[in-house]
C-alpha positions in Angstrom: 14.4 -10.7 1.0 14.1 -14.4 1.7 14.1 -17.0 -1.0 10.4 -17.7 -0.3 9.5 -14.1 -0.6 11.4 -13.9 -3.9 9.5 -16.9 -5.3 6.2 -15.5 -4.0 6.9 -12.1 -5.7 7.8 -13.8 -9.0 4.6 -15.8 -9.0 2.6 -12.8 -7.9 3.8 -10.9 -10.9 2.6 -13.8 -13.1 -0.7 -14.1 -11.3 -1.9 -10.5 -12.0 0.7 -8.3 -10.4 1.9 -7.0 -13.8 -1.5 -5.5 -14.5 -1.7 -3.6 -11.2 1.9 -2.4 -11.5 1.0 -1.0 -15.0 -2.1 0.7 -13.6 -0.1 2.3 -10.7 2.5 3.5 -13.2 -0.1 5.0 -15.5 -1.8 6.7 -12.6 1.5 8.1 -11.4 2.4 9.4 -14.9 -1.0 11.1 -15.2 -0.6 12.7 -11.8 2.9 13.8 -12.7 1.6 15.6 -15.8 -0.7 17.8 -13.7 1.0 20.3 -11.4 -1.4 19.7 -8.6 -1.1 15.9 -8.7 2.7 15.8 -8.9 3.1 14.7 -5.2 0.9 11.7 -6.0 3.6 10.5 -8.4 5.9 9.4 -5.6 3.1 7.6 -3.8 2.2 5.8 -7.0 5.7 4.7 -7.6 6.1 3.4 -4.0 2.8 1.5 -4.4 3.9 0.2 -7.8 7.0 -1.2 -6.2 4.7 -2.8 -3.5 2.5 -4.2 -6.3 5.6 -5.5 -8.1 6.9 -7.3 -5.0 4.3 -7.4 -2.2 5.7 -10.4 -0.2 7.8 -9.2 2.7 6.2 -5.8 2.7 3.2 -4.2 4.4 1.4 -0.8 4.4 1.0 1.2 7.5 -0.7 4.5 8.2 1.7 7.5 8.4 0.2 8.6 11.7 0.8 5.1 13.2 4.4 5.2 12.0 5.0 8.7 13.6 3.2 7.6 16.8 5.3 4.5 17.1 8.5 6.4 16.6 7.4 9.0 19.2 7.5 11.8 16.7 5.3 14.9 16.6 2.1 13.9 14.8 1.1 17.5 14.0 1.8 17.0 10.3 1.4 13.2 10.2 -1.4 11.4 8.4 -4.1 13.2 6.5 -4.4 16.9 6.8 -6.1 19.0 4.2 -3.8 18.3 1.3 -3.7 14.5 1.9 -7.5 14.4 2.1 -7.7 16.4 -1.2 -5.2 14.0 -2.9 -7.2 11.0 -1.7 -10.5 12.4 -3.1 -8.9 13.3 -6.4 -7.2 9.8 -6.6 -10.4 8.0 -5.6 -12.3 9.5 -8.6 -9.5 9.1 -11.1 -7.6 5.9 -10.5 -8.5 4.8 -7.0 -11.7 3.0 -7.7 -10.2 1.3 -10.8 -7.3 0.0 -8.8 -9.5 -1.1 -6.0 -11.8 -3.0 -8.3 -8.9 -4.6 -10.1 -7.3 -5.8 -6.9 -10.6 -7.1 -5.5 -11.5 -9.0 -8.6 -7.9 -10.4 -8.9 -8.1 -11.4 -5.2 -11.4 -13.1 -5.6 -10.2 -14.9 -8.7 -7.1 -16.1 -7.0 -9.1 -17.6 -4.1 -10.7 -20.2 -6.5 -7.6 -22.5 -6.8 -6.4 -23.2 -3.3 -2.7 -22.8 -4.1 -3.1 -19.2 -5.2 -4.8 -18.0 -2.0 -1.7 -16.2 -0.7 -1.6 -14.2 -3.9 -5.3 -13.2 -3.4 -4.5 -12.0 0.1 -1.8 -9.8 -1.3 -4.3 -8.2 -3.7 -6.7 -7.5 -0.9 -3.8 -5.9 1.1 -3.1 -3.7 -2.0 -6.8 -2.9 -2.6 -7.2 -0.5 0.4 -4.0 1.4 -0.6 -5.4 1.6 -4.1 -8.4 3.6 -2.9 -6.6 6.0 -0.6 -2.8 6.1 -1.0 -2.0 9.4 0.8 -1.2 9.0 4.4 0.2 5.4 4.0 3.7 4.2 3.8 5.1 0.9 2.5 7.5 -0.8 5.0 9.0 -4.2 5.4 7.1 -6.8 7.4 9.6 -6.6 10.3 9.2 -2.8 10.4 5.4 -3.2 10.4 5.6 -5.7 13.3 7.8 -3.2 15.3 5.3 -0.4 14.6 2.3 -2.6 15.7 4.2 -3.7 18.9 5.0 -0.1 19.8 1.4 1.0 19.2 0.2 -1.9 21.4 2.6 -0.8 24.1 1.3 2.8 23.8 -2.4 1.6 24.0 -1.7 -0.6 27.0 0.5 2.1 28.7 3.5 -0.3 28.9 6.7 1.6 29.6 9.8 0.7 27.6 
């Protein structure tokens, strides 16, 4: 992690990141208590780490990750259980996290020097709604994935 990302992550924590980390953690604990929602716990903890330090990280779809790596996509992304998890999450903690990230993002757009922190909240808002089928990766990994997907779409051989 670069020094600039470290400073950004510390400031993000101060400018509302601690609230969203707490919400992700509570959502994960509630999911862990239920037998059905236990797999959501891991997703919640990964997203809590992302909310704790979002600079230098990005979120990609699992299907895009598998496609970029050239892996079989039969089980990638959202099949039945992933869709069910996202529906359960949406009605329990998803909407609350989404609204929290959006309000925080809008509020951080008011002073010009906090706009980068607002952008991070908007990045986290979509993941807050539907966490299943998404993975947290570094920015460099996300760039490689996007490049590989572009090559696949344009039929460019390696």
